[in-house]
C-alpha positions in Angstrom: -53.4 101.5 85.9 -51.9 105.1 88.2 -54.1 107.9 86.8 -51.6 110.0 89.0 -49.0 109.2 86.3 -51.4 110.1 83.0 -51.7 113.6 82.3 -55.1 115.0 81.2 -55.7 115.6 77.8 -56.4 119.0 76.7 -60.0 118.8 74.7 -60.3 121.7 72.6 -63.2 122.7 70.4 -63.6 121.6 66.4 -66.2 123.7 64.3 -68.6 121.8 64.8 -68.7 123.1 68.3 -67.7 120.1 69.4 -64.3 118.7 71.3 -61.6 116.1 70.1 -58.4 115.8 71.9 -55.8 117.9 71.0 -53.8 115.7 69.1 -56.3 115.1 66.8 -57.2 118.2 66.1 -55.6 119.2 62.6 -57.1 115.2 61.3 -61.0 115.0 60.1 -63.0 113.3 63.2 -63.6 109.6 63.1 -67.2 109.8 64.0 -69.5 112.8 63.7 -73.4 113.1 65.0 -75.3 115.8 63.8 -78.6 116.3 65.5 -79.2 112.6 65.7 -82.7 111.8 66.7 -84.9 108.9 67.0 -88.7 108.0 68.1 -90.6 105.5 68.4 -94.4 105.2 67.9 -94.7 108.8 68.9 -92.2 108.6 71.8 -89.1 110.7 71.6 -86.3 108.4 72.6 -83.0 110.7 71.5 -82.8 114.4 70.4 -80.6 116.9 69.5 -77.7 114.4 69.7 -74.3 115.9 68.9 -71.0 114.3 69.3 -67.5 114.3 67.2 -64.6 111.9 68.0 -61.4 112.4 67.4 -59.1 109.6 65.2 -57.7 108.3 68.6 -59.5 109.1 71.4 -61.0 107.0 74.0 -64.6 108.5 74.6 -67.0 108.2 77.5 -71.2 107.9 76.5 -72.5 108.0 80.1 -76.0 108.3 81.9 -78.7 106.7 84.3 -79.8 103.7 83.2 -82.6 104.2 80.2 -80.8 107.6 79.3 -80.5 106.3 75.2 -76.7 104.9 76.0 -77.4 101.9 73.8 -80.1 103.6 71.5 -76.7 105.9 70.3 -74.6 102.3 69.7 -77.9 101.3 67.9 -78.1 104.2 65.3 -74.2 104.2 64.8 -74.2 100.8 63.5 -77.1 100.7 61.8 -79.2 98.5 64.0 -81.9 101.3 64.1 -82.4 104.3 61.2 -82.4 107.6 62.9 -85.7 109.6 62.3 -83.3 112.8 61.6 -80.1 113.8 61.9 -76.3 113.2 60.2 -74.0 110.6 60.9 -70.7 111.0 59.5 -68.4 108.5 59.6 -64.5 109.3 58.0 -66.7 112.2 56.4 -68.6 109.9 55.2 -72.3 109.9 55.5 -73.8 106.8 56.8 -77.6 107.5 55.3 -79.3 104.1 54.9 -76.3 101.8 55.5 -77.0 98.2 57.0 -75.0 97.0 59.7 -73.1 95.6 57.4 -72.4 97.8 55.5 -71.5 100.2 58.5 -69.0 97.1 60.0 -67.0 97.2 56.1 -66.8 101.6 56.6 -65.1 101.1 59.8 -67.6 100.7 63.2 -67.7 97.6 65.2 -69.1 96.6 68.4 -69.3 94.3 71.1 -73.0 94.2 73.1 -73.9 94.4 76.7 -74.7 90.5 76.7 -72.2 88.3 75.4 -72.5 86.9 71.6 -70.0 84.6 71.3 -70.5 81.5 69.1 -70.0 79.1 72.0 -69.2 76.2 70.3 -66.3 77.3 68.2 -62.8 77.5 68.9 -61.3 80.5 70.2 -59.9 80.9 67.1 -62.3 80.3 64.8 -64.3 83.4 66.7 -62.0 85.4 65.8 -61.5 83.9 62.2 -65.1 84.7 61.7 -64.5 88.8 62.7 -61.7 88.6 59.5 -64.5 88.3 57.2 -64.2 91.9 55.7 -60.7 90.7 54.6 -61.3 87.5 53.1 -60.1 87.9 49.3 -60.3 84.2 48.0 -63.5 83.0 46.2 -66.1 80.4 46.9 -64.7 78.0 44.5 -61.1 77.9 45.8 -62.7 77.5 49.1 -64.9 74.6 48.0 -62.0 72.9 46.1 -59.4 73.5 48.5 -57.3 75.6 45.9 -53.8 77.2 46.9 -55.5 80.5 47.3 -57.6 78.7 50.1 -55.3 77.6 52.0 -53.0 80.6 52.0 -55.7 83.0 52.7 -56.3 80.4 56.0 -52.5 80.3 56.8 -53.1 84.6 56.9 -56.6 84.3 58.7 -54.6 82.4 61.7 -51.6 84.8 61.5 -54.0 87.6 61.7 -56.3 85.6 64.9 -53.2 85.0 67.1 -51.7 88.5 66.6 -54.8 90.0 67.7 -55.3 87.1 70.5 -52.0 88.3 71.3 -53.1 92.0 72.7 -55.0 90.0 75.5 -52.1 87.3 76.0 -55.3 84.7 74.5 -52.8 83.4 72.1 -52.5 80.4 74.1 -56.2 79.4 74.6 -56.7 79.1 70.6 -57.9 76.2 70.1 -60.1 76.1 73.5 -64.0 76.4 73.2 -65.2 79.6 73.0 -68.0 78.6 76.1 -65.5 77.0 78.1 -64.1 80.4 79.0 -64.0 82.1 82.0 -66.5 84.8 82.0 -64.0 88.1 82.0 -62.1 85.9 79.3 -65.1 85.6 77.2 -65.7 89.3 77.2 -62.0 89.7 76.0 -62.7 87.8 73.1 -65.5 89.5 72.2 -63.6 92.7 71.9 -61.0 90.5 69.9 -63.3 89.5 67.7 -64.6 92.9 66.8 -61.1 94.4 66.2 -61.0 91.1 63.8 -62.9 93.5 61.4 -60.4 96.3 61.8 -62.2 99.1 62.7 -61.7 102.9 62.6 -64.1 103.3 65.6 -64.7 100.7 68.3 -67.8 100.6 70.3 -67.7 98.9 73.7 -71.2 98.5 75.3 -70.2 98.0 79.2 -67.1 95.8 78.5 -66.7 95.9 82.3 -70.1 94.4 83.3 -69.7 91.3 85.4 -65.8 91.5 86.0 -64.0 91.6 89.3 -61.8 94.7 90.2 -58.8 93.3 89.4 -60.0 92.1 85.6 -61.5 95.5 85.1 -57.6 97.4 85.8 -56.4 94.6 83.3 -59.3 95.6 80.6 -58.2 99.8 81.5 -54.4 98.9 80.5 -56.0 97.1 77.4 -58.4 99.3 76.1 -55.6 101.9 76.2 -52.9 99.5 74.6 -55.4 98.8 71.7 -56.0 102.5 70.7 -51.7 103.1 71.3 -51.0 99.7 69.2 -53.9 100.1 66.0 -54.2 103.7 66.3 -57.7 103.6 66.2 -60.9 105.3 67.9 -62.9 104.3 70.7 -66.4 104.8 72.8 -67.6 102.9 75.9 -70.8 103.1 77.3 -69.9 102.1 80.9 -71.6 102.5 84.1 -68.2 101.7 86.0 -67.0 105.2 87.0 -63.4 104.3 87.9 -62.8 102.9 84.7 -64.2 106.2 82.5 -62.6 108.5 84.6 -59.6 106.6 84.6 -58.9 106.6 81.2 -61.9 108.0 78.8 -60.6 112.0 77.6 -63.9 113.3 76.5 -67.1 112.4 78.0 -70.4 113.1 76.6 -73.3 112.6 79.5 -76.9 111.8 78.3 -80.4 111.7 80.6 -84.1 111.3 79.6 -82.4 110.8 75.4 -80.8 114.8 75.6 -77.3 115.2 76.1 -77.1 117.1 80.1 -73.0 117.9 79.7 -69.8 116.8 77.8 -66.4 117.6 78.8 -63.0 115.8 80.6 -63.6 113.8 83.2 -62.9 117.1 86.0 -65.5 118.8 84.4 -68.0 115.7 84.5 -67.1 114.9 87.6 -67.9 118.3 89.3 -71.1 118.9 87.0 -74.1 119.6 88.9 -76.6 118.3 86.4 -74.3 115.2 86.1 -74.2 114.7 89.6 -78.3 115.6 90.1 -79.0 112.9 87.1 -77.0 110.2 89.4 -78.0 111.0 92.5 -81.3 113.0 92.5 -82.0 116.5 93.1 -80.7 117.6 97.2 -84.3 118.8 98.8 -84.4 122.1 100.2 -84.9 122.4 103.8 
């Protein structure tokens, strides 16, 4: 992707003092975390985490290993319940929601380690993500009544449409576990999109990819945002990817935010440089 052709998004403050893209400032943030934190046995893993995500924003969450990035994703998806703080999804307090409820409410995610059903087909993996949209009852399925077949036809159409985002429709009948690594990564993203999220969380989506695959992934993340008009947060160590497509970036270190801003601001922030490279010795 030619970064020189893509103008930098102007980030503007919203009432909570967070930043969202200018195009989203007149809309309710899709996500707002307020003073979010969690402790494990007296050890603080995350504290004072505040973030707002615009409705069509591509945001980055970065930081050294162990900074608390995946902990944030686990809190947003209710793998963990926060010790303190509030998470608003589309303006709705998610307090005490389960992971299933949060997915139905509009958050989907991928994981650092691929979690596909390897022995199922590519299409069936995507169909599993369509469970939120199945509207025929159990008996229709057991007895194979007309409502079942109508639902199955619709699920097939939706699965093929989603696979076409990554030009994977011709692989629909292949066993998921037989796909190359990069294609399995893409399939996991497609399955997450099948739940029709308002917000997609990508945990190291470029891990294990070669430069060509990463460049293609960058194009596809932007395509997903533009086509589906959803927000995306990604955790990623590939700084070319982060700086190339993210509009707002939040930097964590030791469970606390040390910087927020545009790619240009983050790239030149002394605290961020120190967190990644260490403090320069004097003398």
